[in-house]
C-alpha positions as CSV (number, residue, x, y, z in Angstrom):
1,M,31.6,172.6,-119.3
2,Q,27.6,172.7,-119.9
3,D,27.1,169.0,-119.2
4,N,29.1,170.0,-115.6
5,D,27.3,172.9,-114.7
6,E,24.2,170.4,-115.3
7,H,25.7,167.8,-113.2
8,Q,26.5,170.5,-110.2
9,G,23.0,171.9,-110.7
10,L,21.4,168.3,-110.5
11,A,23.9,167.4,-107.4
12,L,22.8,170.5,-105.6
13,L,19.0,170.2,-106.1
14,R,19.5,166.4,-105.0
15,S,21.4,167.7,-101.8
16,L,19.1,170.2,-101.0
17,I,15.8,167.7,-101.5
18,A,17.2,165.3,-99.0
19,S,18.1,168.3,-96.7
20,I,14.2,168.8,-96.4
21,P,12.7,167.3,-93.4
22,D,9.4,166.9,-95.4
23,I,8.4,164.0,-97.8
24,V,9.7,165.0,-101.4
25,F,9.4,162.7,-104.4
26,Y,9.7,163.1,-108.0
27,K,8.2,160.6,-110.9
28,D,8.3,160.4,-114.5
29,C,4.7,160.5,-116.5
30,Q,4.9,156.6,-115.7
31,G,4.4,157.0,-112.2
32,R,8.3,155.9,-111.7
33,Y,10.1,157.2,-109.1
34,L,12.9,159.1,-110.2
35,G,14.4,160.1,-106.6
36,A,13.3,160.8,-103.0
37,N,14.3,162.1,-99.8
38,A,15.2,160.2,-96.4
39,A,11.7,161.1,-95.0
40,F,10.1,159.6,-98.3
41,A,12.5,156.4,-98.2
42,A,11.3,156.1,-94.5
43,Y,7.8,156.0,-95.0
44,I,8.1,153.4,-98.0
45,G,10.7,151.6,-95.7
46,L,13.1,150.9,-98.3
47,P,16.9,152.7,-98.9
48,E,16.2,155.1,-102.1
49,K,18.4,153.2,-104.0
50,Y,15.6,150.2,-104.2
51,I,12.8,153.0,-104.9
52,I,14.2,154.4,-107.7
53,G,12.7,152.8,-111.1
54,K,9.4,151.1,-109.0
55,T,6.0,152.8,-109.3
56,D,3.4,153.1,-106.3
57,L,2.1,149.2,-107.3
58,D,5.3,148.0,-106.5
59,L,6.1,149.5,-103.3
60,L,2.2,150.2,-101.7
61,P,-0.7,148.2,-100.7
62,K,-2.7,148.2,-103.9
63,E,-5.5,150.4,-102.5
64,T,-3.2,152.9,-101.5
65,A,-1.4,152.9,-104.9
66,E,-4.4,153.5,-106.8
67,F,-5.3,156.4,-104.8
68,Y,-1.8,158.1,-105.5
69,R,-1.8,157.0,-109.1
70,S,-5.4,158.7,-109.4
71,K,-4.0,162.0,-107.7
72,D,-0.9,161.6,-110.0
73,Q,-3.9,161.6,-113.2
74,E,-5.2,164.9,-111.9
75,V,-2.3,166.7,-112.1
76,L,-0.9,165.4,-115.3
77,S,-4.4,165.8,-117.0
78,S,-4.9,169.3,-116.0
79,N,-1.0,170.4,-115.7
80,K,-2.0,172.0,-112.7
81,A,-0.8,171.4,-109.1
82,R,-2.8,170.0,-106.9
83,R,-3.4,169.7,-103.2
84,N,-5.0,167.2,-100.9
85,E,-4.9,165.8,-97.4
86,E,-4.2,161.7,-96.8
87,W,-3.8,159.5,-93.6
88,I,-0.5,157.2,-94.2
89,G,1.0,154.6,-92.1
90,Y,4.5,154.0,-91.2
91,P,6.4,150.6,-91.1
92,D,6.6,151.0,-87.4
93,G,2.5,151.4,-86.9
94,R,2.7,155.2,-86.9
95,R,-0.6,156.9,-88.2
96,V,0.1,160.3,-89.9
97,L,-1.9,162.7,-91.3
98,L,0.1,164.6,-94.6
99,E,-1.1,167.6,-96.6
100,T,0.3,166.8,-99.8
101,L,1.3,169.3,-103.2
102,K,2.0,167.5,-106.6
103,S,3.0,169.9,-109.0
104,P,3.9,168.7,-112.9
105,I,7.6,169.2,-114.2
106,T,7.8,170.6,-117.6
107,G,10.6,170.4,-120.1
108,P,12.3,173.1,-121.9
109,D,9.5,172.6,-124.6
110,G,6.7,173.0,-121.9
111,V,5.8,169.5,-122.2
112,V,5.0,167.7,-118.6
113,V,7.5,165.1,-118.0
114,G,7.1,163.8,-114.8
115,I,5.5,165.1,-110.9
116,V,7.4,166.4,-108.2
117,G,5.4,165.4,-104.8
118,L,5.8,167.3,-101.1
119,S,4.1,166.0,-98.1
120,R,4.1,167.7,-95.1
121,D,2.9,166.1,-91.6
122,I,0.5,168.4,-90.2
123,T,-1.2,165.8,-87.8
124,A,-0.5,167.8,-84.6
125,A,-2.0,171.0,-86.0
126,R,-4.9,169.3,-87.0
127,S,-5.6,167.7,-83.6
128,M,-4.2,171.4,-81.8
129,E,-7.5,172.9,-84.0
130,T,-9.6,170.1,-83.5
131,R,-9.1,170.7,-79.4
132,L,-9.7,174.4,-80.0
133,N,-13.0,173.2,-81.9
134,Y,-13.8,171.2,-79.2
135,R,-12.9,173.5,-76.4
136,M,-15.1,176.5,-78.0
137,R,-18.2,174.0,-78.7
138,F,-18.1,172.9,-75.2
139,Q,-17.7,176.5,-73.9
140,A,-20.9,177.3,-75.9
141,L,-22.4,174.4,-74.2
142,L,-21.4,175.4,-70.5
143,A,-22.5,178.6,-71.4
144,R,-26.2,177.4,-72.4
145,L,-26.4,175.1,-69.2
146,S,-25.6,177.9,-67.2
147,R,-28.4,180.3,-68.7
148,N,-31.0,177.8,-68.5
149,L,-30.5,177.0,-65.1
150,I,-30.8,180.7,-63.7
151,N,-34.1,180.4,-64.6
152,P,-35.3,177.1,-65.9
153,V,-38.6,176.8,-67.1
154,A,-39.7,173.9,-65.9
155,G,-38.4,173.8,-62.6
156,I,-34.5,173.3,-61.5
157,D,-34.8,169.6,-61.6
158,D,-36.1,169.2,-64.7
159,G,-33.0,171.9,-65.8
160,I,-30.4,169.4,-64.2
161,D,-31.7,166.6,-65.7
162,K,-31.8,168.9,-69.4
163,A,-28.4,169.4,-68.3
164,L,-27.2,165.8,-67.8
165,K,-28.8,164.6,-71.3
166,E,-27.0,167.1,-73.2
167,T,-23.4,167.3,-71.6
168,G,-24.0,163.4,-71.8
169,E,-24.6,163.7,-75.8
170,F,-22.3,166.1,-76.4
171,V,-19.4,163.9,-74.8
172,G,-20.6,160.7,-75.9
173,V,-21.1,158.5,-72.6
174,D,-24.0,156.2,-71.9
175,R,-24.8,157.4,-68.9
176,V,-24.8,160.3,-66.4
177,Y,-25.8,161.0,-63.0
178,V,-26.0,162.9,-59.7
179,F,-25.5,161.8,-56.3
180,L,-26.1,163.9,-53.2
181,I,-25.0,163.1,-49.8
182,K,-27.8,163.0,-46.9
183,P,-27.9,164.9,-43.7
184,G,-25.4,162.5,-41.6
185,R,-23.2,161.7,-44.4
186,E,-23.9,158.0,-44.0
187,L,-26.6,157.6,-46.8
188,M,-26.6,158.9,-50.2
189,D,-29.0,159.2,-53.1
190,N,-28.9,159.0,-57.0
191,T,-30.9,162.0,-57.6
192,H,-30.6,162.9,-61.1
193,E,-29.7,160.6,-64.3
194,W,-29.7,160.5,-68.1
195,C,-29.3,157.5,-69.7
196,A,-28.3,156.8,-73.8
197,P,-30.8,155.1,-75.8
198,G,-30.5,151.0,-74.9
199,V,-28.5,151.9,-71.3
200,D,-30.4,150.6,-68.5
201,A,-31.3,153.3,-65.7
202,Q,-29.9,152.7,-62.3
203,I,-31.8,155.5,-60.3
204,N,-34.5,153.1,-58.7
205,N,-31.6,151.0,-57.3
206,L,-29.4,153.4,-56.1
207,Q,-31.6,155.3,-53.2
208,N,-30.2,155.0,-49.5
209,V,-26.7,153.7,-50.7
210,P,-24.3,153.7,-47.9
211,T,-21.5,156.3,-48.5
212,N,-19.2,153.2,-46.9
213,V,-19.6,150.6,-49.8
214,F,-17.6,153.7,-51.9
215,P,-14.5,153.6,-48.9
216,W,-11.7,154.3,-52.4
217,W,-14.1,156.2,-54.2
218,M,-15.0,158.5,-51.5
219,T,-11.5,159.4,-49.7
220,L,-10.7,160.7,-52.7
221,L,-13.8,162.7,-53.5
222,A,-13.4,164.1,-50.1
223,N,-10.1,165.4,-51.0
224,G,-11.5,167.1,-53.9
225,E,-10.0,164.8,-56.5
226,T,-11.3,163.5,-60.0
227,I,-11.6,160.0,-60.6
228,R,-10.5,158.6,-64.1
229,V,-11.1,155.1,-64.7
230,P,-10.4,154.1,-68.3
231,L,-10.8,150.6,-67.6
232,V,-12.8,149.0,-64.8
233,T,-11.5,145.5,-65.0
234,A,-8.1,146.9,-64.8
235,M,-8.9,149.0,-61.1
236,S,-6.6,147.6,-58.7
237,D,-7.5,145.4,-55.4
238,V,-7.7,149.1,-53.2
239,A,-10.5,149.7,-55.3
240,G,-12.0,146.3,-55.1
241,A,-15.6,147.2,-53.5
242,E,-15.9,149.8,-56.2
243,R,-14.6,147.1,-59.1
244,A,-17.2,144.9,-58.3
245,I,-20.2,147.5,-58.1
246,L,-19.1,148.7,-61.5
247,E,-18.9,145.3,-63.0
248,A,-22.3,144.3,-61.9
249,Q,-23.3,147.2,-64.0
250,G,-21.6,146.4,-66.8
251,I,-19.5,149.6,-66.9
252,Q,-16.3,149.9,-68.8
253,S,-15.1,153.3,-68.3
254,V,-16.3,155.7,-65.4
255,L,-15.1,159.3,-64.7
256,V,-16.4,160.8,-61.4
257,I,-16.3,164.5,-60.5
258,P,-16.6,166.0,-56.7
259,L,-19.5,168.2,-55.9
260,A,-18.6,170.6,-53.0
261,Q,-20.8,172.8,-51.3
262,H,-19.7,175.5,-48.4
263,G,-16.1,173.6,-48.9
264,E,-17.3,170.1,-47.8
265,L,-18.2,166.8,-50.1
266,S,-22.0,167.1,-50.8
267,G,-21.7,164.4,-53.7
268,F,-20.8,163.7,-57.0
269,L,-21.3,163.8,-60.8
270,G,-20.5,160.5,-62.6
271,F,-19.9,159.7,-66.2
272,D,-20.3,156.4,-67.4
273,V,-19.6,154.5,-70.6
274,V,-21.3,151.1,-71.2
275,R,-20.6,150.2,-74.2
276,A,-16.5,150.7,-75.1
277,S,-14.0,151.8,-72.7
278,R,-12.9,155.4,-72.5
279,V,-9.5,157.2,-71.7
280,W,-10.3,160.6,-69.9
281,D,-8.3,163.4,-71.4
282,D,-7.5,166.8,-69.4
283,D,-9.6,168.8,-71.5
284,S,-12.4,167.0,-71.3
285,V,-12.1,166.9,-67.1
286,E,-11.2,170.2,-67.1
287,L,-14.4,171.4,-68.8
288,L,-16.9,168.6,-67.2
289,R,-15.7,169.9,-63.8
290,F,-17.5,173.2,-64.8
291,V,-20.2,171.2,-65.2
292,G,-20.2,170.2,-61.6
293,D,-19.8,173.9,-60.8
294,I,-23.0,174.7,-62.6
295,V,-24.8,171.2,-60.6
296,V,-23.8,172.6,-57.4
297,N,-25.2,176.2,-58.4
298,A,-28.5,174.9,-59.5
299,I,-28.6,172.5,-56.3
300,Q,-27.7,175.7,-54.1
301,Q,-30.3,177.8,-56.0
302,K,-32.8,174.7,-55.1
303,C,-31.7,175.3,-51.6
304,V,-32.8,178.9,-51.6
305,R,-35.8,178.6,-53.4
306,N,-37.3,176.3,-51.1
307,E,-36.1,178.3,-47.5
308,P,-38.6,179.2,-45.1
309,A,-39.6,182.9,-44.5
310,D,-39.4,184.5,-40.9
311,A,-42.3,186.5,-39.2
312,S,-41.2,189.7,-41.5
313,G,-41.4,187.8,-44.8
314,R,-37.7,187.5,-45.2
315,R,-36.3,184.4,-46.8
316,I,-34.1,182.4,-44.1
317,P,-31.3,181.6,-45.7
318,L,-30.9,177.5,-45.4
319,V,-27.4,177.1,-46.9
320,T,-26.1,179.7,-44.7
321,A,-27.2,177.6,-41.4
322,E,-25.9,174.2,-43.1
323,A,-22.9,176.0,-44.0
324,I,-22.0,176.8,-40.2
325,A,-23.4,173.9,-38.9
326,L,-21.1,172.2,-41.3
327,T,-17.8,174.5,-40.5
328,A,-18.4,174.1,-36.8
329,K,-18.6,170.1,-36.8
330,S,-16.8,169.2,-40.1
331,D,-13.5,166.8,-39.6
332,S,-12.0,169.0,-41.8
333,S,-11.4,171.6,-39.6
334,S,-8.9,169.4,-37.6
335,Q,-6.7,169.7,-40.7
336,A,-5.4,173.1,-39.3
337,R,-3.3,171.1,-37.0
338,W,-1.1,170.3,-40.2
339,L,-0.8,173.7,-41.5
340,P,2.7,175.1,-41.4
341,R,3.1,177.4,-38.8
342,E,4.1,180.4,-41.4
343,V,0.8,179.6,-43.3
344,R,-1.2,180.1,-40.2
345,V,0.7,183.0,-38.4
346,A,0.1,184.7,-41.8
347,L,-3.5,183.7,-42.4
348,R,-4.2,185.5,-38.8
349,D,-1.8,188.7,-39.5
350,A,-4.1,188.9,-42.7
351,I,-7.0,188.6,-40.8
352,T,-6.5,191.1,-38.1
353,Q,-5.4,193.4,-40.4
354,G,-8.3,193.6,-42.7
355,N,-6.3,192.4,-45.4
356,S,-8.8,190.6,-47.8
357,A,-6.6,190.2,-50.4
358,E,-3.6,188.6,-48.6
359,V,-6.2,186.2,-46.8
360,G,-7.2,184.6,-50.5
361,L,-3.8,184.4,-51.2
362,H,-2.6,182.6,-48.4
363,I,-6.0,180.4,-48.5
364,R,-4.8,179.6,-52.0
365,T,-1.3,178.5,-51.1
366,C,-2.5,175.7,-48.9
367,A,-5.0,174.5,-51.7
368,N,-2.8,171.8,-53.4
369,T,-1.9,170.1,-50.0
370,F,-5.2,170.6,-48.3
371,P,-8.0,171.1,-50.7
372,M,-11.0,170.5,-48.1
373,M,-9.3,172.7,-45.7
374,A,-9.0,175.3,-48.1
375,R,-12.5,175.4,-49.6
376,Q,-13.4,175.4,-45.7
377,L,-11.7,178.8,-45.2
378,K,-12.4,180.1,-48.6
379,Y,-16.0,179.8,-48.2
380,L,-15.8,181.4,-44.5
381,H,-13.1,184.1,-46.2
382,E,-16.5,185.0,-48.7
383,H,-19.0,185.1,-46.5
384,H,-16.7,187.4,-44.1
385,A,-16.7,184.7,-41.3
386,Y,-13.3,185.7,-39.5
387,E,-14.3,184.7,-36.3
388,R,-14.8,181.5,-37.0
389,M,-11.6,181.4,-39.5
390,L,-9.4,182.3,-36.3
391,E,-10.9,179.4,-34.1
392,I,-10.3,176.9,-36.9
393,L,-6.9,178.4,-37.0
394,A,-6.4,177.8,-33.4
395,I,-7.0,174.1,-33.6
396,G,-4.5,172.0,-32.1
397,E,-2.3,174.8,-31.7
398,N,0.6,174.4,-28.8
399,P,3.8,176.4,-28.3
400,A,5.8,173.5,-30.2
401,N,3.6,174.7,-33.8
């Protein structure tokens, strides 16, 4: 009867181990496997029946086997549980980070007779932890950049250069730069640049660059889109002009973020990778767009500090004058003719009723489809230029709309 009970107990234990999704195995003191579950068999790449009686040296590469044997020995010699982390490779090529707990198995007399191990996949958890840590450090960088550019010690231009350097070093790229579009919108200048040690500067070669040499690039930026290029050589023929220019500079990967002032594209912030290719993840892009905002604010601050004073000594806001000119002449105003009639009507009603919250809500509604239009309306809304907003909304309107 006792043997039958022990047999049932062992069968129950094996059934329990088999149902655990984590890797489970147990060995004798000589390192021979006595049993394992399906998760361990999937890691080894063999059914359990071919694992029992084998050692790590029989089943795994020598370096991996010796590592496991050293961890086993720590448990056997101390008679205490041990925990460690390790990267493992599956037969299908997957790489997984495991947290492994190994504990001694003792007999009725207290003598250690083997080891039981349980390994849990913590890859996703560690990745999330790493991402959160990265975001926290990046947010601290953003706060520092903003603070330093409010009252830069050596001037705004030097402050921007320092911000590019800190950002480039943080994200691990080879070159960071700012281009600003000149009045008339036909030419642009590379105004600021930082390069990693050993990477050639390009700023002196990139002055008075015609904007039309980047047709694909500028169209996307004008629509408020971020450009991600993980591999320059794989760019499509649609971007052939840009591909040729980037290849000539030895650039392998690039990220470009639009810079907008008063609802209009004013330039871009670029990140080049020269010595390796790079895939730009969503988290990094989102945070780097904030760097773009900080740069734009610094440029606007520079304009305000350089603005002339009138006869009474009061400074004339050049950025406001520029904005009025842009909103009066911008081709993006013509996008208003394509706004759905109900959106235009709702906006006009909210404006005439003086409902500022509703105005902002309707502007956000059209932001995904008409980003430049939305930015222009947002700027006018923030500056209470409601008559100009009504003029724009009336462009191209006819009874059919």
